[in-house]
N, C-alpha and C positions, 0 to 999 in steps of 0.2 A: 627724389624726397628733398626738402627743402631742409636749409640748416636747420632753422627752427625745429621742424620733426625728428632730425636726427638729436638734437638736444634733448628734445621729449623723450625719446627712447631710452637716453643715459640717463634723464633724469628719473623716470621711472624705476629703472630697477636702483637706481639711489634711495627711491621713498621708501622702497619694501621694510629696511630696517628702523624706522619711525615706530617710537614706543606710542603715537596717536596716530597710528597708521588708521587704526579700526573703525574710531568715530571719525574720521576724519572723511572716508571713505561715503558715509551714511548719505553728506550733502556738500560735500566739498566743490566738485563740479559745477553745482548749479548755485553755490553760493560765489565763483568766482566769476561763471557768467553773469551771474547779477548785479557781481560788483562792477564788471567791465559795461556793461548797456546801462546801467544807470549814474554811475560814478566814474565811471573811466579809470578808476585805481584801484589796485588790489593792496586791503588796508594790512596794517601790519597783524600779526597776531600770530595763531597755529597755522593757518595756510601756508602763510609766507614764510614759512619753516620747513614747509614738505615741498624737495624739488620737482616733483612734477606740476604744482599748483603753481610756482613762477613760471615754469617754460609756458604752460595753457596759457599763463595771462599774457606773457607776449604774444604766442599765436592769436587771441582772440583780439588782442587790441592791435597787433596786423594785419587780421583783417577781419574778424567780427562778423561776417557771412555769415548764411545759410550752413552751405559745407562745412566750415569751421564750428558751426554750433552743433549740426549732427555729428561732426567727429567726439564732438568732445561729451556728445549722450553718449555714443558707444563705449567712451572711454570710460565712464561712469558705471554703466554696465559691468564691463570687465572690472575693473576693480573691487566694485564690492565683491566680488566672489571671492576674493584673496582677504577678506576683512576679517576670516573667523580665526587664520592663519595664527597660532602662538610668534608670539614675537622672537621667540627664542628661535624657533625654523624659521624664520623671515632671515633674521640674523646669519644663521647659518648659510643660509642660501647666497645671500649677497657676497658674503667673505670667500664663497666658494666659486663665483664666477666672477668677482672683480681679481680674483687672483689669476684668470685666463682673460687679459683681456681682451683677446678677439672674440671670445666666444660670450662677455657682457656686451661685447655691440650687437654681435648677432643676434643674441634674445631680446635687447631691448628695440632696436630696430624691426626685426620680424614681427614682432608683435604687435607695433605699429602700423606696421604696412598690411597686416590680417586685419585689423579694423579701419584702416581706411579705404579696403576695399569691401566692406562687409555690405552686403545687398539685401540685408535684413535685419531689425534693430535686434534681435534676438539672438544673432549667430553672436557678439562682443559675449553675450550671457554666457553661451558654451563653449566659448574660446576662454573665458575665464575660467572655468570650471577645470578644464584641460590645464592652462597654465596651473592653477591651485593643486591639481592633483601631482605636475611636476614640482614645484616648491616641494611637497610632501615626498616629494621622490618614490612615487608611487608609477609613475612613469619616467623614461629618462628625456634627454632635450631631442633626440632624432625621432622618438615616438610621438614628444608633445606637438612638433611642425608636420607629421605625418596625419596625425589624426585633424589637428587645425585647420591642416591644406584642405582633407576633405570638406570637411565642417564648409570655407572658403568657397569652394566649386558646386556646391551639392545647392539643390533643391530643396530647402529647411522642411516641408512637411514631407518628403521623401523619409529623411531622417528621422520626424517625430513618429513616425508609422512604423521603421524598422523598430523603434525602439520600445513600443509596445506590445507589437506584433511579434517578434524574432524569433518567441520561443515556437511557434507555429510552423512546421516544418513543410506545409503545403503553402508555397510559395503563393501559387495561382490564386491561393483563396481570399489572399490580401493584398497583393499587389497585380498592377497591369503590366502587361508584355512594355511598355513606355521604361514604368518604372523598375520592371527587372532588369534593363539595359543598363539604365540610369545609373543602379547601385553595381551592377557588375562594374561601369567603367570607372566608378570611384575606388573600384577595389575590396568591395563589400560583399559581392557575392562571389564562392567559386561555381566553378562548372565541371561537370563529369558525365562521362559518356557513357549510357547506360545500354544493354543491349537488347534487340527486340528478337522476338519471334513471329512467322508468321504461316499461315496456311496453303501450302501449294495449290492452287487451283486446277493443276496437272495431276497429281497423285493425293492431294487430300494429307500431306506428311508437312509434319509443322518443320520450318525450317528458318535458317538466322535469316533476320529482317533490317534494313537501315538502323544505325546506332540513335538513341535519343538523348539530348541533352536533357540534365538534369543539375535547377541552381541549387546553391544551400547559402545559409549565411555562415559565412566565416569568422576565425579566430578575429580579423581586426575588427571587424562589423562590431562583436562580443563584446571587444575591448571598447571602443567606442561608446558603446551605449552603457558600457561599465563607467567609464569615466569623466562621461558629459552629461549622462542626464539620469 
């Protein structure tokens, strides 16, 4: 991670308690990119006073390539999910992690790394919803990163299917074997062994057969659906 991107993680945290955070999130990233592309400068005003946009401007000016522009779009989708959090709650959150410098760095840089790795432009939105629930104290930091990393590693259509069909216990009705294996490897399905019986060809009596595996949507998956969809 470059120094500028580390600065972005730090400035992201510092921006959360700004009074005009909500209004700026609607179009802030687009304005930064528009100004740097057309005019080469970030004008004075609301955006200039919000740390994350000043740092984003530096990144755009330093590179202004397709990767940076895509990253800015990801950042916009992520930030927009935080706009409805009351300022009082955001201020309390920022104060709580400022008091722990190592946690402040971990949060800021961890979020930036997740956004950089996102291979689907919808993932930053989902990660943003998870982070919003972290700020609102509905999940803790460890749970946020656990769920966000699952999103990061996932094939997003599988998660969307899980979100809509998770109440159906008959997984083979809505998941293919490949999807079941994928969700299991992500830690979103649990497996239990089911005893089976068979009829003996020798005496016609029922006897114990080979155990069968039954997959089930687990609590981690239900939490992900609740916090992100």
